[in-house]
Structures are given as C-alpha cells and as structure tokens.
N, CA, C, O and the ligand as a Tripos MOL2 file, in Angstrom:
@<TRIPOS>MOLECULE
protein
  293   291    74     0     0
PROTEIN
NO_CHARGES

@<TRIPOS>ATOM
      1 N         -16.8980  -73.8940   18.0700 N.3       1 MET1
      2 CA        -15.7830  -73.6890   18.6730 C.3       1 MET1
      3 C         -15.4660  -74.9950   19.8060 C.2       1 MET1
      4 O         -16.3110  -75.4360   20.5840 O.2       1 MET1
      5 N         -14.3620  -75.3770   19.7150 N.am      2 ASP2
      6 CA        -14.0130  -76.3500   20.8050 C.3       2 ASP2
      7 C         -13.3830  -75.7510   21.9880 C.2       2 ASP2
      8 O         -13.3150  -74.5280   22.1100 O.2       2 ASP2
      9 N         -12.8580  -76.6730   22.9810 N.am      3 ILE3
     10 CA        -12.6090  -76.0750   24.3570 C.3       3 ILE3
     11 C         -11.2240  -75.3140   24.1730 C.2       3 ILE3
     12 O         -10.9130  -74.2990   24.7950 O.2       3 ILE3
     13 N         -10.4990  -75.9110   23.2960 N.am      4 CYS4
     14 CA         -9.2440  -75.4180   23.3350 C.3       4 CYS4
     15 C          -9.2520  -73.7960   22.4020 C.2       4 CYS4
     16 O          -8.4290  -72.9230   22.6800 O.2       4 CYS4
     17 N         -10.0510  -73.6540   21.5680 N.am      5 ASP5
     18 CA        -10.3350  -72.2660   21.0830 C.3       5 ASP5
     19 C         -10.9510  -71.4470   22.0940 C.2       5 ASP5
     20 O         -10.7780  -70.2350   21.9640 O.2       5 ASP5
     21 N         -11.6780  -71.8710   23.1380 N.am      6 LYS6
     22 CA        -12.2470  -71.1040   24.0640 C.3       6 LYS6
     23 C         -11.2330  -70.6380   24.9950 C.2       6 LYS6
     24 O         -11.1410  -69.4540   25.3190 O.2       6 LYS6
     25 N         -10.4320  -71.6040   25.4510 N.am      7 ALA7
     26 CA         -9.4100  -71.3270   26.2310 C.3       7 ALA7
     27 C          -8.4810  -70.3170   25.8700 C.2       7 ALA7
     28 O          -8.0170  -69.4820   26.6470 O.2       7 ALA7
     29 N          -8.2270  -70.4270   24.6540 N.am      8 GLU8
     30 CA         -7.1340  -69.3720   23.8530 C.3       8 GLU8
     31 C          -7.7150  -68.0620   24.0460 C.2       8 GLU8
     32 O          -7.1670  -67.1390   24.6500 O.2       8 GLU8
     33 N          -9.0220  -68.0280   23.4190 N.am      9 ALA9
     34 CA         -9.7730  -66.6910   23.5290 C.3       9 ALA9
     35 C          -9.7510  -66.0720   24.9620 C.2       9 ALA9
     36 O          -9.4330  -64.8980   25.1540 O.2       9 ALA9
     37 N         -10.0610  -66.8210   25.8230 N.am     10 LEU10
     38 CA        -10.1600  -66.3420   27.2780 C.3      10 LEU10
     39 C          -8.6250  -65.8210   27.7190 C.2      10 LEU10
     40 O          -8.4710  -64.8140   28.4110 O.2      10 LEU10
     41 N          -7.5990  -66.5770   27.2660 N.am     11 GLU11
     42 CA         -6.4670  -66.1970   27.6550 C.3      11 GLU11
     43 C          -5.9220  -64.8490   27.1110 C.2      11 GLU11
     44 O          -5.2450  -64.0510   27.7580 O.2      11 GLU11
     45 N          -6.3290  -64.7190   25.7980 N.am     12 GLN12
     46 CA         -6.1130  -63.4630   25.1250 C.3      12 GLN12
     47 C          -6.6820  -62.3060   25.6700 C.2      12 GLN12
     48 O          -6.0820  -61.2310   25.6620 O.2      12 GLN12
     49 N          -8.0190  -62.4850   26.2370 N.am     13 GLN13
     50 CA         -8.8410  -61.4740   26.7000 C.3      13 GLN13
     51 C          -8.0980  -61.0340   28.0090 C.2      13 GLN13
     52 O          -7.7950  -59.8670   28.2560 O.2      13 GLN13
     53 N          -7.8420  -62.1080   28.8170 N.am     14 GLN14
     54 CA         -7.1400  -61.6330   30.1370 C.3      14 GLN14
     55 C          -5.7900  -61.0280   29.8950 C.2      14 GLN14
     56 O          -5.3720  -60.1560   30.6560 O.2      14 GLN14
     57 N          -5.0840  -61.4520   28.8670 N.am     15 ARG15
     58 CA         -3.7970  -60.7960   28.7410 C.3      15 ARG15
     59 C          -3.8480  -59.2860   28.1520 C.2      15 ARG15
     60 O          -2.9730  -58.4510   28.3820 O.2      15 ARG15
     61 N          -5.0150  -59.0550   27.3500 N.am     16 GLN16
     62 CA         -5.2190  -57.8800   27.0340 C.3      16 GLN16
     63 C          -5.7710  -56.7300   28.3730 C.2      16 GLN16
     64 O          -5.6510  -55.5130   28.5150 O.2      16 GLN16
     65 N          -6.2190  -57.4960   28.9600 N.am     17 GLN17
     66 CA         -6.8230  -56.5830   30.2020 C.3      17 GLN17
     67 C          -5.7500  -56.3630   31.0560 C.2      17 GLN17
     68 O          -5.6600  -55.2420   31.5570 O.2      17 GLN17
     69 N          -4.8640  -57.2620   31.3400 N.am     18 ALA18
     70 CA         -3.7450  -57.0590   32.1420 C.3      18 ALA18
     71 C          -2.8540  -55.9450   31.5710 C.2      18 ALA18
     72 O          -2.2540  -55.1150   32.2530 O.2      18 ALA18
     73 N          -2.8450  -56.0290   30.3050 N.am     19 LEU19
     74 CA         -1.8560  -54.9890   29.4510 C.3      19 LEU19
     75 C          -2.6550  -53.7160   29.6430 C.2      19 LEU19
     76 O          -1.9610  -52.7190   29.8420 O.2      19 LEU19
     77 N          -4.0330  -53.5300   29.6240 N.am     20 ASN20
     78 CA         -4.6650  -52.2920   29.7400 C.3      20 ASN20
     79 C          -4.4240  -51.8410   31.1470 C.2      20 ASN20
     80 O          -4.1130  -50.6690   31.3550 O.2      20 ASN20
     81 N          -4.5530  -52.7400   32.1690 N.am     21 ASN21
     82 CA         -4.5100  -52.4060   33.4160 C.3      21 ASN21
     83 C          -2.9790  -51.7310   33.8830 C.2      21 ASN21
     84 O          -2.8170  -50.8730   34.7510 O.2      21 ASN21
     85 N          -2.1220  -52.2600   33.2020 N.am     22 ALA22
     86 CA         -0.5900  -51.8800   33.4000 C.3      22 ALA22
     87 C          -0.4140  -50.5260   32.7090 C.2      22 ALA22
     88 O           0.3320  -49.6730   33.1900 O.2      22 ALA22
     89 N          -1.0760  -50.3390   31.6260 N.am     23 LEU23
     90 CA         -0.9760  -49.0240   31.0130 C.3      23 LEU23
     91 C          -1.8090  -47.9020   31.5130 C.2      23 LEU23
     92 O          -1.4420  -46.7340   31.3820 O.2      23 LEU23
     93 N          -2.8370  -48.2110   32.0410 N.am     24 ASN24
     94 CA         -3.4920  -47.1720   32.7620 C.3      24 ASN24
     95 C          -3.1080  -46.8450   34.1880 C.2      24 ASN24
     96 O          -3.4550  -45.8050   34.7470 O.2      24 ASN24
     97 N          -2.3630  -47.8030   34.7520 N.am     25 ARG25
     98 CA         -1.8230  -47.5490   36.1860 C.3      25 ARG25
     99 C          -1.0960  -46.2610   36.2520 C.2      25 ARG25
    100 O          -1.4170  -45.4330   37.1040 O.2      25 ARG25
    101 N          -0.2360  -46.0580   35.4990 N.am     26 PRO26
    102 CA          0.6980  -44.7480   35.8830 C.3      26 PRO26
    103 C          -0.0100  -43.5760   35.9290 C.2      26 PRO26
    104 O           0.2630  -42.7420   36.7920 O.2      26 PRO26
    105 N          -1.0310  -43.3590   34.9880 N.am     27 LEU27
    106 CA         -1.9410  -42.1580   34.8470 C.3      27 LEU27
    107 C          -2.8490  -41.9830   36.0160 C.2      27 LEU27
    108 O          -3.1260  -40.9240   36.5780 O.2      27 LEU27
    109 N          -3.3100  -43.3000   36.3250 N.am     28 GLU28
    110 CA         -4.4730  -43.2620   37.4910 C.3      28 GLU28
    111 C          -3.8270  -42.7810   38.7140 C.2      28 GLU28
    112 O          -4.3090  -41.8290   39.3270 O.2      28 GLU28
    113 N          -2.6860  -43.4230   39.1350 N.am     29 HIS29
    114 CA         -2.1310  -43.0080   40.2020 C.3      29 HIS29
    115 C          -0.9640  -42.0150   40.2550 C.2      29 HIS29
    116 O          -0.4430  -41.6490   41.3090 O.2      29 HIS29
    117 N          -0.6630  -41.6820   39.2540 N.am     30 GLY30
    118 CA          0.6220  -40.4630   39.1440 C.3      30 GLY30
    119 C           1.6710  -41.1890   38.8570 C.2      30 GLY30
    120 O           1.6550  -42.3590   38.4760 O.2      30 GLY30
    121 N           2.7140  -40.4240   39.0550 N.am     31 ARG31
    122 CA          4.1240  -40.7810   38.8760 C.3      31 ARG31
    123 C           4.8260  -40.5070   40.3140 C.2      31 ARG31
    124 O           4.7840  -39.4620   40.9640 O.2      31 ARG31
    125 N           5.4360  -41.6370   40.6160 N.am     32 ILE32
    126 CA          6.1030  -41.4610   41.9630 C.3      32 ILE32
    127 C           7.5820  -41.6770   41.6620 C.2      32 ILE32
    128 O           7.9510  -42.6710   41.0370 O.2      32 ILE32
    129 N           8.4110  -40.7700   42.0940 N.am     33 ILE33
    130 CA          9.8330  -40.8160   42.1090 C.3      33 ILE33
    131 C          10.4300  -40.6510   43.3610 C.2      33 ILE33
    132 O          10.2440  -39.6330   44.0290 O.2      33 ILE33
    133 N          11.2340  -41.7100   43.7780 N.am     34 ASP34
    134 CA         11.7850  -41.8340   45.0900 C.3      34 ASP34
    135 C          10.9370  -41.5290   46.2600 C.2      34 ASP34
    136 O          11.3530  -40.8770   47.2180 O.2      34 ASP34
    137 N           9.7900  -41.9890   46.1740 N.am     35 GLY35
    138 CA          8.7300  -42.0170   47.0900 C.3      35 GLY35
    139 C           7.8260  -40.6460   47.0800 C.2      35 GLY35
    140 O           6.8400  -40.5590   47.8110 O.2      35 GLY35
    141 N           8.1860  -39.6890   46.2930 N.am     36 THR36
    142 CA          7.4240  -38.5980   46.1500 C.3      36 THR36
    143 C           6.6220  -38.4860   44.7890 C.2      36 THR36
    144 O           7.1120  -38.7080   43.6820 O.2      36 THR36
    145 N           5.2050  -38.0770   45.0620 N.am     37 LYS37
    146 CA          4.3350  -37.9590   43.9370 C.3      37 LYS37
    147 C           4.8530  -36.7420   42.9890 C.2      37 LYS37
    148 O           5.0030  -35.6000   43.4250 O.2      37 LYS37
    149 N           5.0960  -37.1030   41.6990 N.am     38 VAL38
    150 CA          5.3520  -35.9450   40.7400 C.3      38 VAL38
    151 C           4.2370  -35.7010   39.8100 C.2      38 VAL38
    152 O           3.3040  -36.4770   39.6050 O.2      38 VAL38
    153 N           4.4200  -34.5540   39.2680 N.am     39 CYS39
    154 CA          3.5510  -34.1890   38.2000 C.3      39 CYS39
    155 C           3.7460  -34.8520   36.9550 C.2      39 CYS39
    156 O           4.8780  -34.8660   36.4740 O.2      39 CYS39
    157 N           2.6880  -35.4670   36.3010 N.am     40 ILE40
    158 CA          2.9400  -36.0850   35.1530 C.3      40 ILE40
    159 C           3.4770  -35.3380   34.0070 C.2      40 ILE40
    160 O           4.2540  -35.8480   33.1990 O.2      40 ILE40
    161 N           3.0890  -34.2180   33.9480 N.am     41 CYS41
    162 CA          3.4880  -33.2050   32.9100 C.3      41 CYS41
    163 C           4.8170  -32.7000   33.0710 C.2      41 CYS41
    164 O           5.5450  -32.8100   32.0840 O.2      41 CYS41
    165 N           5.3220  -32.1380   34.1640 N.am     42 CYS42
    166 CA          6.5950  -31.4030   34.3450 C.3      42 CYS42
    167 C           7.4830  -32.1640   35.3600 C.2      42 CYS42
    168 O           8.5520  -31.6340   35.6620 O.2      42 CYS42
    169 N           7.1830  -33.2370   35.8630 N.am     43 ASP43
    170 CA          7.8800  -33.9180   36.6870 C.3      43 ASP43
    171 C           8.3800  -33.1140   38.2150 C.2      43 ASP43
    172 O           9.2780  -33.4800   38.9730 O.2      43 ASP43
    173 N           7.6170  -32.1110   38.3310 N.am     44 GLU44
    174 CA          7.8020  -31.3520   39.5820 C.3      44 GLU44
    175 C           7.0510  -32.0600   40.7220 C.2      44 GLU44
    176 O           5.9870  -32.6270   40.4750 O.2      44 GLU44
    177 N           7.6240  -32.0430   42.0920 N.am     45 PRO45
    178 CA          6.8300  -32.7560   43.1850 C.3      45 PRO45
    179 C           5.4640  -32.0060   43.2490 C.2      45 PRO45
    180 O           5.3990  -30.7910   43.0620 O.2      45 PRO45
    181 N           4.3990  -32.7620   43.5150 N.am     46 ILE46
    182 CA          3.4380  -32.1830   43.8280 C.3      46 ILE46
    183 C           3.2490  -32.0810   45.2630 C.2      46 ILE46
    184 O           3.4450  -33.0630   45.9790 O.2      46 ILE46
    185 N           2.7800  -30.6520   45.8610 N.am     47 PRO47
    186 CA          2.8740  -30.3380   47.1690 C.3      47 PRO47
    187 C           2.0390  -31.3560   48.0050 C.2      47 PRO47
    188 O           1.1630  -32.0250   47.4590 O.2      47 PRO47
    189 N           2.2890  -31.4560   49.2010 N.am     48 ALA48
    190 CA          1.5050  -32.3130   49.9770 C.3      48 ALA48
    191 C           0.0890  -31.6010   50.3550 C.2      48 ALA48
    192 O          -0.9340  -32.2460   50.5840 O.2      48 ALA48
    193 N           0.1570  -30.4410   50.3830 N.am     49 THR49
    194 CA         -1.1400  -29.6340   50.6040 C.3      49 THR49
    195 C          -2.0910  -29.9470   49.4850 C.2      49 THR49
    196 O          -3.3060  -29.9580   49.6820 O.2      49 THR49
    197 N          -1.6000  -30.1830   48.4050 N.am     50 ARG50
    198 CA         -2.4350  -30.3240   47.1410 C.3      50 ARG50
    199 C          -3.0130  -31.7660   47.1850 C.2      50 ARG50
    200 O          -4.1700  -32.0900   46.9160 O.2      50 ARG50
    201 N          -2.0520  -32.5210   47.5510 N.am     51 LEU51
    202 CA         -2.5260  -34.1370   47.5330 C.3      51 LEU51
    203 C          -3.5610  -34.3830   48.8250 C.2      51 LEU51
    204 O          -4.3620  -35.3170   48.8580 O.2      51 LEU51
    205 N          -3.4310  -33.5270   49.7300 N.am     52 GLN52
    206 CA         -4.3780  -33.7470   51.0350 C.3      52 GLN52
    207 C          -5.8800  -33.1750   50.2000 C.2      52 GLN52
    208 O          -6.9400  -33.7880   50.3240 O.2      52 GLN52
    209 N          -5.7630  -32.0770   49.4630 N.am     53 ALA53
    210 CA         -7.0570  -31.5800   48.9740 C.3      53 ALA53
    211 C          -7.5350  -32.4640   47.8420 C.2      53 ALA53
    212 O          -8.7410  -32.6510   47.6770 O.2      53 ALA53
    213 N          -6.6210  -33.0140   47.0600 N.am     54 ALA54
    214 CA         -6.9150  -33.8850   45.9440 C.3      54 ALA54
    215 C          -6.1270  -35.1930   45.8070 C.2      54 ALA54
    216 O          -5.2380  -35.2970   44.9620 O.2      54 ALA54
    217 N          -6.4290  -36.1100   46.5740 N.am     55 PRO55
    218 CA         -5.3960  -37.2500   46.6680 C.3      55 PRO55
    219 C          -5.0670  -37.8460   45.4360 C.2      55 PRO55
    220 O          -3.9410  -38.3260   45.3100 O.2      55 PRO55
    221 N          -5.9210  -37.8930   44.4510 N.am     56 ASN56
    222 CA         -5.9420  -38.4680   43.1660 C.3      56 ASN56
    223 C          -5.1160  -37.5020   42.1520 C.2      56 ASN56
    224 O          -4.7880  -37.9260   41.0430 O.2      56 ASN56
    225 N          -4.8450  -36.3960   42.5100 N.am     57 ALA57
    226 CA         -4.0720  -35.5280   41.4990 C.3      57 ALA57
    227 C          -2.8850  -35.9920   40.9930 C.2      57 ALA57
    228 O          -1.9770  -36.4050   41.7150 O.2      57 ALA57
    229 N          -2.8320  -35.9450   39.6630 N.am     58 VAL58
    230 CA         -1.4850  -36.4720   39.0550 C.3      58 VAL58
    231 C          -0.6910  -35.1570   38.3530 C.2      58 VAL58
    232 O           0.4160  -35.2340   37.8190 O.2      58 VAL58
    233 N          -1.3980  -34.0980   38.4580 N.am     59 ARG59
    234 CA         -0.5560  -32.9990   37.8650 C.3      59 ARG59
    235 C          -0.4100  -31.9210   38.9220 C.2      59 ARG59
    236 O          -1.3200  -31.7760   39.7380 O.2      59 ARG59
    237 N           0.7120  -31.1250   38.9670 N.am     60 CYS60
    238 CA          0.7420  -29.9830   39.8330 C.3      60 CYS60
    239 C          -0.1410  -29.0010   39.5830 C.2      60 CYS60
    240 O          -0.6920  -29.0810   38.4850 O.2      60 CYS60
    241 N          -0.4420  -28.1010   40.2700 N.am     61 ILE61
    242 CA         -1.3090  -27.1180   40.3310 C.3      61 ILE61
    243 C          -1.4230  -26.2190   38.8150 C.2      61 ILE61
    244 O          -2.4620  -26.0730   38.1700 O.2      61 ILE61
    245 N          -0.2120  -25.7340   38.4950 N.am     62 ASP62
    246 CA          0.1610  -25.1350   37.3460 C.3      62 ASP62
    247 C          -0.2840  -26.0060   36.0690 C.2      62 ASP62
    248 O          -0.9650  -25.4630   35.1990 O.2      62 ASP62
    249 N           0.0580  -27.2090   35.9660 N.am     63 CYS63
    250 CA         -0.1870  -28.0280   34.9250 C.3      63 CYS63
    251 C          -1.9070  -28.5970   34.9020 C.2      63 CYS63
    252 O          -2.5460  -29.0090   33.9340 O.2      63 CYS63
    253 N          -2.2760  -28.4650   36.1120 N.am     64 GLN64
    254 CA         -3.7560  -28.9820   36.0590 C.3      64 GLN64
    255 C          -4.5820  -27.7260   35.6510 C.2      64 GLN64
    256 O          -5.6850  -27.8580   35.1210 O.2      64 GLN64
    257 N          -3.9930  -26.4130   35.9250 N.am     65 ALA65
    258 CA         -4.6750  -25.2900   35.4070 C.3      65 ALA65
    259 C          -4.6190  -25.2190   33.8700 C.2      65 ALA65
    260 O          -5.5880  -24.8930   33.1850 O.2      65 ALA65
    261 N          -3.4370  -25.5430   33.3900 N.am     66 LEU66
    262 CA         -3.3830  -25.5840   31.8410 C.3      66 LEU66
    263 C          -4.2750  -26.5620   31.2760 C.2      66 LEU66
    264 O          -4.9560  -26.2890   30.2880 O.2      66 LEU66
    265 N          -4.3180  -27.7570   31.8770 N.am     67 GLU67
    266 CA         -5.1570  -28.9250   31.4110 C.3      67 GLU67
    267 C          -6.5060  -28.4670   31.3490 C.2      67 GLU67
    268 O          -7.0900  -28.7090   30.2920 O.2      67 GLU67
    269 N          -7.1380  -27.8580   32.2430 N.am     68 GLU68
    270 CA         -8.6240  -27.3730   32.5030 C.3      68 GLU68
    271 C          -8.6700  -26.1590   31.3780 C.2      68 GLU68
    272 O          -9.5780  -26.1670   30.5470 O.2      68 GLU68
    273 N          -7.6930  -25.1420   31.3710 N.am     69 ALA69
    274 CA         -7.8560  -24.1880   30.4780 C.3      69 ALA69
    275 C          -7.9450  -24.6710   28.9120 C.2      69 ALA69
    276 O          -8.6470  -24.0770   28.0940 O.2      69 ALA69
    277 N          -7.2190  -25.7200   28.6220 N.am     70 TYR70
    278 CA         -6.9910  -26.1210   27.1050 C.3      70 TYR70
    279 C          -7.4340  -27.4320   26.8970 C.2      70 TYR70
    280 O          -7.4970  -27.9270   25.7710 O.2      70 TYR70
    281 N          -7.7590  -28.0520   27.9750 N.am     71 GLY71
    282 CA         -8.3310  -29.3930   28.3030 C.3      71 GLY71
    283 C          -8.4110  -30.3030   27.0120 C.2      71 GLY71
    284 O          -9.3300  -30.2060   26.1990 O.2      71 GLY71
    285 N          -7.4640  -31.1090   26.9110 N.am     72 ASN72
    286 CA         -7.3360  -32.1090   25.6050 C.3      72 ASN72
    287 C          -7.2790  -33.4540   26.0470 C.2      72 ASN72
    288 O          -6.9600  -34.3820   25.3040 O.2      72 ASN72
    289 N          -7.6490  -33.6030   27.5040 N.am     73 GLY73
    290 CA         -7.6920  -34.8750   27.9760 C.3      73 GLY73
    291 C          -6.2530  -35.2870   28.6230 C.2      73 GLY73
    292 O          -6.0920  -36.4080   29.1070 O.2      73 GLY73
    293 ZN          3.2410  -29.8670   36.3530 Zn       74 ZN74
@<TRIPOS>BOND
     1     1     2 1
     2     2     3 1
     3     3     4 2
     4     3     5 am
     5     5     6 1
     6     6     7 1
     7     7     8 2
     8     7     9 am
     9     9    10 1
    10    10    11 1
    11    11    12 2
    12    11    13 am
    13    13    14 1
    14    14    15 1
    15    15    16 2
    16    15    17 am
    17    17    18 1
    18    18    19 1
    19    19    20 2
    20    19    21 am
    21    21    22 1
    22    22    23 1
    23    23    24 2
    24    23    25 am
    25    25    26 1
    26    26    27 1
    27    27    28 2
    28    27    29 am
    29    29    30 1
    30    30    31 1
    31    31    32 2
    32    31    33 am
    33    33    34 1
    34    34    35 1
    35    35    36 2
    36    35    37 am
    37    37    38 1
    38    38    39 1
    39    39    40 2
    40    39    41 am
    41    41    42 1
    42    42    43 1
    43    43    44 2
    44    43    45 am
    45    45    46 1
    46    46    47 1
    47    47    48 2
    48    47    49 am
    49    49    50 1
    50    50    51 1
    51    51    52 2
    52    51    53 am
    53    53    54 1
    54    54    55 1
    55    55    56 2
    56    55    57 am
    57    57    58 1
    58    58    59 1
    59    59    60 2
    60    59    61 am
    61    61    62 1
    62    62    63 1
    63    63    64 2
    64    63    65 am
    65    65    66 1
    66    66    67 1
    67    67    68 2
    68    67    69 am
    69    69    70 1
    70    70    71 1
    71    71    72 2
    72    71    73 am
    73    73    74 1
    74    74    75 1
    75    75    76 2
    76    75    77 am
    77    77    78 1
    78    78    79 1
    79    79    80 2
    80    79    81 am
    81    81    82 1
    82    82    83 1
    83    83    84 2
    84    83    85 am
    85    85    86 1
    86    86    87 1
    87    87    88 2
    88    87    89 am
    89    89    90 1
    90    90    91 1
    91    91    92 2
    92    91    93 am
    93    93    94 1
    94    94    95 1
    95    95    96 2
    96    95    97 am
    97    97    98 1
    98    98    99 1
    99    99   100 2
   100    99   101 am
   101   101   102 1
   102   102   103 1
   103   103   104 2
   104   103   105 am
   105   105   106 1
   106   106   107 1
   107   107   108 2
   108   107   109 am
   109   109   110 1
   110   110   111 1
   111   111   112 2
   112   111   113 am
   113   113   114 1
   114   114   115 1
   115   115   116 2
   116   115   117 am
   117   117   118 1
   118   118   119 1
   119   119   120 2
   120   119   121 am
   121   121   122 1
   122   122   123 1
   123   123   124 2
   124   123   125 am
   125   125   126 1
   126   126   127 1
   127   127   128 2
   128   127   129 am
   129   129   130 1
   130   130   131 1
   131   131   132 2
   132   131   133 am
   133   133   134 1
   134   134   135 1
   135   135   136 2
   136   135   137 am
   137   137   138 1
   138   138   139 1
   139   139   140 2
   140   139   141 am
   141   141   142 1
   142   142   143 1
   143   143   144 2
   144   143   145 am
   145   145   146 1
   146   146   147 1
   147   147   148 2
   148   147   149 am
   149   149   150 1
   150   150   151 1
   151   151   152 2
   152   151   153 am
   153   153   154 1
   154   154   155 1
   155   155   156 2
   156   155   157 am
   157   157   158 1
   158   158   159 1
   159   159   160 2
   160   159   161 am
   161   161   162 1
   162   162   163 1
   163   163   164 2
   164   163   165 am
   165   165   166 1
   166   166   167 1
   167   167   168 2
   168   167   169 am
   169   169   170 1
   170   170   171 1
   171   171   172 2
   172   171   173 am
   173   173   174 1
   174   174   175 1
   175   175   176 2
   176   175   177 am
   177   177   178 1
   178   178   179 1
   179   179   180 2
   180   179   181 am
   181   181   182 1
   182   182   183 1
   183   183   184 2
   184   183   185 am
   185   185   186 1
   186   186   187 1
   187   187   188 2
   188   187   189 am
   189   189   190 1
   190   190   191 1
   191   191   192 2
   192   191   193 am
   193   193   194 1
   194   194   195 1
   195   195   196 2
   196   195   197 am
   197   197   198 1
   198   198   199 1
   199   199   200 2
   200   199   201 am
   201   201   202 1
   202   202   203 1
   203   203   204 2
   204   203   205 am
   205   205   206 1
   206   206   207 1
   207   207   208 2
   208   207   209 am
   209   209   210 1
   210   210   211 1
   211   211   212 2
   212   211   213 am
   213   213   214 1
   214   214   215 1
   215   215   216 2
   216   215   217 am
   217   217   218 1
   218   218   219 1
   219   219   220 2
   220   219   221 am
   221   221   222 1
   222   222   223 1
   223   223   224 2
   224   223   225 am
   225   225   226 1
   226   226   227 1
   227   227   228 2
   228   227   229 am
   229   229   230 1
   230   230   231 1
   231   231   232 2
   232   231   233 am
   233   233   234 1
   234   234   235 1
   235   235   236 2
   236   235   237 am
   237   237   238 1
   238   238   239 1
   239   239   240 2
   240   239   241 am
   241   241   242 1
   242   242   243 1
   243   243   244 2
   244   243   245 am
   245   245   246 1
   246   246   247 1
   247   247   248 2
   248   247   249 am
   249   249   250 1
   250   250   251 1
   251   251   252 2
   252   251   253 am
   253   253   254 1
   254   254   255 1
   255   255   256 2
   256   255   257 am
   257   257   258 1
   258   258   259 1
   259   259   260 2
   260   259   261 am
   261   261   262 1
   262   262   263 1
   263   263   264 2
   264   263   265 am
   265   265   266 1
   266   266   267 1
   267   267   268 2
   268   267   269 am
   269   269   270 1
   270   270   271 1
   271   271   272 2
   272   271   273 am
   273   273   274 1
   274   274   275 1
   275   275   276 2
   276   275   277 am
   277   277   278 1
   278   278   279 1
   279   279   280 2
   280   279   281 am
   281   281   282 1
   282   282   283 1
   283   283   284 2
   284   283   285 am
   285   285   286 1
   286   286   287 1
   287   287   288 2
   288   287   289 am
   289   289   290 1
   290   290   291 1
   291   291   292 2
@<TRIPOS>SUBSTRUCTURE
     1 MET1         2 RESIDUE 1 A MET
     2 ASP2         6 RESIDUE 1 A ASP
     3 ILE3        10 RESIDUE 1 A ILE
     4 CYS4        14 RESIDUE 1 A CYS
     5 ASP5        18 RESIDUE 1 A ASP
     6 LYS6        22 RESIDUE 1 A LYS
     7 ALA7        26 RESIDUE 1 A ALA
     8 GLU8        30 RESIDUE 1 A GLU
     9 ALA9        34 RESIDUE 1 A ALA
    10 LEU10       38 RESIDUE 1 A LEU
    11 GLU11       42 RESIDUE 1 A GLU
    12 GLN12       46 RESIDUE 1 A GLN
    13 GLN13       50 RESIDUE 1 A GLN
    14 GLN14       54 RESIDUE 1 A GLN
    15 ARG15       58 RESIDUE 1 A ARG
    16 GLN16       62 RESIDUE 1 A GLN
    17 GLN17       66 RESIDUE 1 A GLN
    18 ALA18       70 RESIDUE 1 A ALA
    19 LEU19       74 RESIDUE 1 A LEU
    20 ASN20       78 RESIDUE 1 A ASN
    21 ASN21       82 RESIDUE 1 A ASN
    22 ALA22       86 RESIDUE 1 A ALA
    23 LEU23       90 RESIDUE 1 A LEU
    24 ASN24       94 RESIDUE 1 A ASN
    25 ARG25       98 RESIDUE 1 A ARG
    26 PRO26      102 RESIDUE 1 A PRO
    27 LEU27      106 RESIDUE 1 A LEU
    28 GLU28      110 RESIDUE 1 A GLU
    29 HIS29      114 RESIDUE 1 A HIS
    30 GLY30      118 RESIDUE 1 A GLY
    31 ARG31      122 RESIDUE 1 A ARG
    32 ILE32      126 RESIDUE 1 A ILE
    33 ILE33      130 RESIDUE 1 A ILE
    34 ASP34      134 RESIDUE 1 A ASP
    35 GLY35      138 RESIDUE 1 A GLY
    36 THR36      142 RESIDUE 1 A THR
    37 LYS37      146 RESIDUE 1 A LYS
    38 VAL38      150 RESIDUE 1 A VAL
    39 CYS39      154 RESIDUE 1 A CYS
    40 ILE40      158 RESIDUE 1 A ILE
    41 CYS41      162 RESIDUE 1 A CYS
    42 CYS42      166 RESIDUE 1 A CYS
    43 ASP43      170 RESIDUE 1 A ASP
    44 GLU44      174 RESIDUE 1 A GLU
    45 PRO45      178 RESIDUE 1 A PRO
    46 ILE46      182 RESIDUE 1 A ILE
    47 PRO47      186 RESIDUE 1 A PRO
    48 ALA48      190 RESIDUE 1 A ALA
    49 THR49      194 RESIDUE 1 A THR
    50 ARG50      198 RESIDUE 1 A ARG
    51 LEU51      202 RESIDUE 1 A LEU
    52 GLN52      206 RESIDUE 1 A GLN
    53 ALA53      210 RESIDUE 1 A ALA
    54 ALA54      214 RESIDUE 1 A ALA
    55 PRO55      218 RESIDUE 1 A PRO
    56 ASN56      222 RESIDUE 1 A ASN
    57 ALA57      226 RESIDUE 1 A ALA
    58 VAL58      230 RESIDUE 1 A VAL
    59 ARG59      234 RESIDUE 1 A ARG
    60 CYS60      238 RESIDUE 1 A CYS
    61 ILE61      242 RESIDUE 1 A ILE
    62 ASP62      246 RESIDUE 1 A ASP
    63 CYS63      250 RESIDUE 1 A CYS
    64 GLN64      254 RESIDUE 1 A GLN
    65 ALA65      258 RESIDUE 1 A ALA
    66 LEU66      262 RESIDUE 1 A LEU
    67 GLU67      266 RESIDUE 1 A GLU
    68 GLU68      270 RESIDUE 1 A GLU
    69 ALA69      274 RESIDUE 1 A ALA
    70 TYR70      278 RESIDUE 1 A TYR
    71 GLY71      282 RESIDUE 1 A GLY
    72 ASN72      286 RESIDUE 1 A ASN
    73 GLY73      290 RESIDUE 1 A GLY
    74 ZN74       293 GROUP 0 **** ****
C-alpha cells in the first residue's frame, strides 16, 4: 500500500465517522424545535421538570413509558 492509498483510506474513515456522528446526534441530544426540546416520537414539548430530572431525555414521559414497556430500542 503506498502513501496515496493510505491517505485515501484515512479520508474515507474520517468521512464515515463524521457521517455517523451526524446521524447519531439527533437521537443523542433529542429534537429541538424553536429552542424547545420536543419528544422524538410525538413532537410534544418535553416538560422542563422532566428535563431537570433527566437532562438527556429525548422522549416525553408517555413515549418513554411505552418505549420501556415494549422496548424495541
Ligand atoms: Zn412523546
């Protein structure tokens, strides 16, 4: 493998990583509409009290309960 192949492989790897990051970000941090964090399932605003208790929450309480009950990831 010469240096050009190596650089290309590295570039591809970095591009894939950036793509993965971009794809993962919305789920990781939830969905924000007009500065309000909303549930990724039903688009309802997530109450501030819930975000205080669970800052990483991406679902409202109802959807979170469903997710835990039927849990398909
Ligand atoms: Zn919801």
